[in-house]
MIMARDREN-508546 format. One record per residue (C-alpha): residue in one letter; x, y, z. Coordinates in steps of 0.5 Angstrom, whole numbers, plus 500, padded with zeros to 3 digits. Example, Ala and Ser with C-alpha at 12.3 -4.5 7.8 and 13.67 -1.06 7.14 Angstrom:
a525491516 s527498514 
//
This chain:
x535445552 x528448554 x521444553 x520449547 x526447543 x525439545 x518439542 x520443536 x526438535 x521432536 x517435530 x522436525 x526430527 x520426525 x519429518 x527428517 x527421519 x521420514 x525423509 x531419510 x528412511 x524413504 x528412498 x523416494 x522422498 x530422499 x531423492 x525428491 x528432497 x535432493 x532434487 x528440490 x535442493 x538441486 x533446483 x534451489 x541451487 x540451480 x536457481 x540461486 x547460483 x545460475 x543465471 x537468475 x542468481 x547472477 x542477474 x538478480 x542477487 x548480485 x546487487 x551491491 x550497495 x556501498 x551504503 x555511501 x549514498 x546517504 x553520507 x554524500 x554531501 x553536496 x560540494 x562546491 x558553490 x552549489 x553545496 x555551500 x549555497 x544549499 x547549506 x546556507 x539556504 x537550509 x540553515 x536560513 x530556512 x530552518 x532558522 x525562519 x521556521 x523555528 x522563529 x516564525 x511566530 x505563526 x508556526 x510557533 x502559535 x499554531 x504548534 x502551541 x495551539 x495544537 x499541543 x495545548 x489541545 x492535548 x492537555 x485540555 x480537559 x475533556 x470537559 x473543555 x471539549 x464538551 x463545552 x466546545 x461541542 x455543546 x456550544 x457548537 x451543536 x447548540 x448554537 x448551530 x441547532 x438554534 x440557527 x437552524 x430552527 x430560526 x432559519 x426554518 x421558522 x423564517 x422559511 x416555513 x420549513 x419547521 x416541519 x421538515 x427540520 x427534524 x428529518 x434534516 x440530517 x444536518 x440538524 x440530527 x448531526 x447537531 x443533536 x448528536 x454532537 x451535543 x449528546 x456526545 x458531549 x455529555 x459523557 x465528556 x462533561 x463528567 x470526565 x476530569 x481527564 x485531559 x485528552 x493526553 x491522559 x485519555 x489517549 x494514554 x490510558 x484507554 x484502549 x481506543 x486511545 x492506545 x490504538 x490511536 x497512539 x499506535 x497508529 x500515529 x506513532 x506517539 x509515545 x504514551 x510516556 x511522552 x504524553 x504524560 x511527561 x508534562 x502533566 x500540565 x492542564 x490547558 x484550556 x479555558 x471554558 x470561556 x474560550 x471553548 x464556548 x466562544 x470557539 x464553538 x459559537 x464562531 x464555528 x456555529 x456561525 x459558519 x453553519 x449559516 x453558510 x455551510 x453544513 x455542520 x457536517 x462540512 x464544518 x466538523 x469535517 x474542516 x476541523 x478534522 x482536516 x485541520 x487536525 x489531520 x493536516 x497538523 x499531524 x501530517 x506536518 x509533524 x509526522 x509525514 x509518515 x501518517 x500521510 x503515507 x499511511 x493514509 x495513502 x495506503 x489505507 x484510503 x487509496 x480505494 x476510497 x477517495 x477520489 x483521485 x484528485 x483528493 x489522493 x493527489 x492533493 x494528499 x500526496 x503533494 x501535501 x505529504 x511530500 x511537501 x511536509 x516531508 x521536504 x520540510 x522535515 x528533510 x531540509 x530541517 x535535518 x529531521 x529525515 x534522511 x534521504 x538516500 x538517493 x540510490 x540507483 x533505483 x531512485 x535515480 x531510475 x525512478 x526519477 x528518470 x521515469 x518521472 x521525467 x519521461 x512521464 x512529463 x515528456 x510524455 x505529456 x509535452 x511531446 x504528444 x499528438 x494531443 x494537447 x490534452 x496529454 x499534459 x494534464 x494526465 x502526464 x502531470 x497527474 x501521473 x508524475 x505527481 x502520483 x509517482 x512521487 x509516492 x514511490 x519516494 x515517500 x514509501 x521507499 x524512504 x520510510 x526510515 x522506521 x520499520 x514500524 x511504519 x513499513 x509494517 x503499519 x503501511 x502493509 x497492515 x493498513 x493496506 x490489508 x485491512 x482497507 x482491501 x479487506 x473492507 x473493500 x472486498 x467485503 x463491500 x464488493 x462481495 x455484498 x454489492 x455483487 x450479491 x445484492 x446488486 x447494490 x452499486 x455497479 x456490478 x456490470 x455484465 x459488460 x466485461 x464478459 x461474454 x454472455 x454467450 x460463453 x459464460 x451465461 x452462468 x456468470 x451473472 x456479473 x462481476 x464485482 x467492481 x467494488 x469502488 x474501483 x469501477 x472495473 x473488475 x480487472 x482493476 x479490482 x483484481 x489488480 x488491486 x487485490 x493481487 x497487489 x495486497 x493478498 x501476498 x502481503 x496478507 x499471506 x506473508 x503475515 x500468515 x507465514 x511470518 x513471525 x508476528 x509482524 x503486522 x497482525 x495475528 x495469523 x488468524 x486475522 x491475516 x488468514 x481471514 x483477510 x486473505 x480469504 x475475504 x480478498 x480471495 x473470495 x472477492 x477476487 x474470484 x467474483 x471479479 x472473474 x478476472 x482470469 x489474468 x488476475 x487469477 x493466473 x498472476 x496471483 x497463482 x504465479 x505470485 x504465490 x508460487 x514465487 x512467495 x512459497 x519458493 x522464497 x519462504 x522455504 x526450499 x521444501 x515448498 x517445492 x513439495 x507443496 x507446489 x507439486 x502437490 x498443488 x499441481 x497434482 x491436486 x488440480 x484434477 x481433483 x480440485 x476441478 x471436480 x469440487 x470447484 x463450481 x463449473 x463457472 x470457475 x472451471 x469454465 x472461466 x479458467 x479453462 x477458457 x484462457 x487462450 x480460447 x479465441 x472463441 x471468447 x470475445 x474477450 x480473448 x480475440 x478482442 x485483446 x489479440 x487484435 x488490439 x495487441 x496487433 x494494432 x498496438 x504493435 x503497428 x502503432 x509502436 x513501430 x510507427 x512511433 x517507436 x522513439 x517519441 x511515442 x504518441 x503521448 x499520454 x492519455 x486517452 x485523447 x492521443 x490514443 x483515440 x486520435 x491514433 x488507434 x482508429 x488508423 x490501425 x484498428 x481491426 x474491424 x470489430 x474492435 x474500433 x472502441 x478499445 x480504450 x487502451 x492496448 x490491454 x498490455 x502494460 x508494457 x505496450 x502502453 x508505456 x512504449 x506507445 x505513450 x512515452 x517511447 x522505447 x526509452 x521509457 x520502457 x527501458 x527505464 x521502467 x525495466 x531498469 x527500475 x524493475 x531490475 x534494480 x528493485 x528485484 x536485484 x536489491 x530484494 x533478491 x540480493 x538481500 x534475501 x540471498 x544474504 x539472509 x539465507 x546464509 x548461516 x554465516 x550472516 x549475522 x544481524 x544487528 x539485532 x532482532 x525484531 x522481537 x520483544 x524481550 x518476552 x520472545 x526470548 x523465553 x520461547 x527460544 x534460544 x538466541 x540462534 x532461533 x531468534 x536470529 x533464524 x526467525 x528474524 x532472518 x525469515 x521475517 x525480514 x525475507 x518474508 x517482509 x520483502 x517478499 x510480500 x510487496 x515484491 x510478489 x504483489 x508487484 x510481480 x503479480 x501486477 x506485472 x504478470 x497481469 x500487465 x501482460 x493481458 x491488461 x493495462 x494495469 x495503470 x488505466 x486507473 x490512476 x488510483 x491503481 x497507478 x498510485 x498503489 x503500484 x508505486 x506505493 x508497493 x514498489 x516503494 x514499500 x518493497 x525497496 x524500503 x523493506 x530491502 x533497505 x531495512 x534488511 x540490508 x541495514 x540489519 x545485516 x552486520 x558488516 x564485517 x567490522 x560490526 x560482526 x566482531 x562485536 x557481540 x549481537 x545487541 x541484547 x533483545 x531490549 x536494544 x534490538 x527491537 x525495531 x531500531 x529508530 x532513526 
//
């Protein structure tokens, strides 16, 4: 027995003896076991952990005339792509950039910055605005570009060597998924100084019409577009990261482009698309969304319906991430982005920078609350929904075994997001997050019931330490004296009447249809409601009862797949195809420890985004969670990430036939590539 195993056994043995020697604790431990088996083997377990995946969907090939036609079309398309002179020229150009020396980039930047500055000086002299030139941001950018080129001019490395041998380059390669060894294999050097100078001049000529910032941005977008074309996963990661920062239409454009790049990879046989039961259900919901725009009381419904249908494509991209490393990157990127967004929200709320409105709070009942944080999402409830989607993913990194980021960093991120969540003063988000945390703890460990009960018992003590504003806000839940609560109740009553009148067809997607119908059913004093303040009511109202049924089927299949995988992983008789850890981890534990830790990590990886989705669904009982299109996008991204993790977990569980073979060694069992 190793020192690590002995230390671990001593620690667990102390608690085991403590429980066994205490009658009360022993009875309580048996009670928690009884509860666990009641849930696992009862109605909940029957409904949500009996999911069957025969694994044949990925192997099915189209048959008949349609299948033959599709095979010929795919072959012809691949041949056209591989022999296209334009595509080959673009590919060769971007690949050659990797093997250009940094000196070549310095010449390009100096040429671009220098000529652009000269053009701006000539223009200023001609217009008589030379005195304002040195305060012009575009001119400062040109000077900065030339300054940046100075250290590059003294380097003899190529871009590939620099990326493979520097810390910053290593981060870039890790994010984009490129391998250092493959970059250094070629060893060739490309690029001509004269060509670099001419290209810099040509780009500088564009600044006569456009700002140098826009020209540099366009060049960056071209490089990014090529990277997404080569690896669509980079585009998917970008959606997780940039969702709170970019406008809706920019995100929609990025999503559609990424989806097209993925389709090209799919047609060329570079990606595998598994069309499972839940994918069919999501596709059906997408069709219902389009019908919600076509069958409407307003002609304005088609545009938001098509936008929502396009954003729904994000589910298919996230759900079919083939490598676990990309799933981890997406979760980590979402956590880091939400943390930065939370910091901005906290600072803006504290300093009054940006938009921190008092419009969403009863000023008479909560006069001690100065405002609510909105950050970049324009609405405190939407910010709250965004945070409760992401916080469980950060909590999983704290409880997990090293996937994503270190526990200390994950704890800091979770603390910052929770602080911002408090400043949203969104009671629905608070309650939803508490419920999600309870579910996450129950998934994590059976004895977490102890922790949950301890938390409940400590509530009276915690209320004496919490600020009165938080306590009063929390205890006001359900109080009809609060204008926000009464407003929602009357809106729900009106929505129910509207649903009864349009049960099967719905009224159509968007605010235009709502504004046309709601005044006919609204109560006095609440005539200005923008939506029904309930996710499930709104789906039924806009698209009809069948859309709600399909949406519930999607949720059922997601939860059934997730809980079935987690239940199978809880069994000691289940073996895995490999481990999630590097060979160095083997020094700190036995093979059984590694198997147990890997199972725990797989369960937690599924539980993180799953609990985030559940939290949004709970908040959806008191608010329309999809009112913000960007939140609608993130919701389906997280649903897709949950499904991807569940699929990855099922693929790692050994089948009966593979269980006869020995478990692969750790070197071969790091995140399997596909």
